[in-house]
N, C-alpha and C positions, 0 to 999 in steps of 0.2 A: 843775518836776520835777527831781529829782535824778538823778545818773548812774545809780544802781541801778534807779530807777523807769523810766527810759528803756530799759534793758536788759530789764527784765521785759515792758515793752509790745512790744518787738521780738520777744521769744520768743512772746508770745501771738499776734502777727500772722503767725507763720511757717506755722501750719496743723498738721495732725494727723501727717502723715509725719515731718517733722523732729523733732517731740517724741517720737515712738516711737523714732527713731533715737538721740535723746539718752538715753532711758531705757535702751535696749539697750546703749549705750555705758557708762553707769554700771554696768550688770550685768556687762559683760565686764571692766571695770576692777576691780570688787569680786572677781570670780572669780579674775582674774589675781593680785591681791594675796593672796588666800586660798591659791592654789597656791604662791606665793613663800614664804609662811609655812610651808606644809606641806613645802617643800623643805628645811627645817632638819631634818626627821625622816629617818631612813634610807630609802632607796628611790631609784628611778631615774626620772627624767623629770619631776618636779614643777616644776623650775625652768624647763625648756623650755616646758611648757604654761602656766606662769605668764606668761612673756614673750609667748607667742603670744596669750593673752587680753588682756593689756595693749596689745599693738600693735593688735589688733582694736578694742578700746575706743577708742583714739585715733583710728583710721580712721573709725569710726562718729561720733565726737563732732565731728570737724573741720568737716564742712559747716555744722552749726547754729552752732558757735562762731564760725565765720567770718562767717556772716550777721548774728549778733547783735553782734559786737564792731566789725565793719569797715564794714557797710552803712550808707550815709547815707540818710536819709528826707527 
């Protein structure tokens, strides 16, 4: 098995809750990037909300990424 296949198997072994957290993290990251792009338009607060959602996305993604990348089986 290659490196990528090993990581995929580790993700599958984690269960449902970490996968839901991973999907939620991806959603928050995408929403944060969208708000940062919207920050180029006139208006207030888009950049702040974009950064908040990106930080939330990183917080939600960290536990599963740690388990997949650093856990030894």
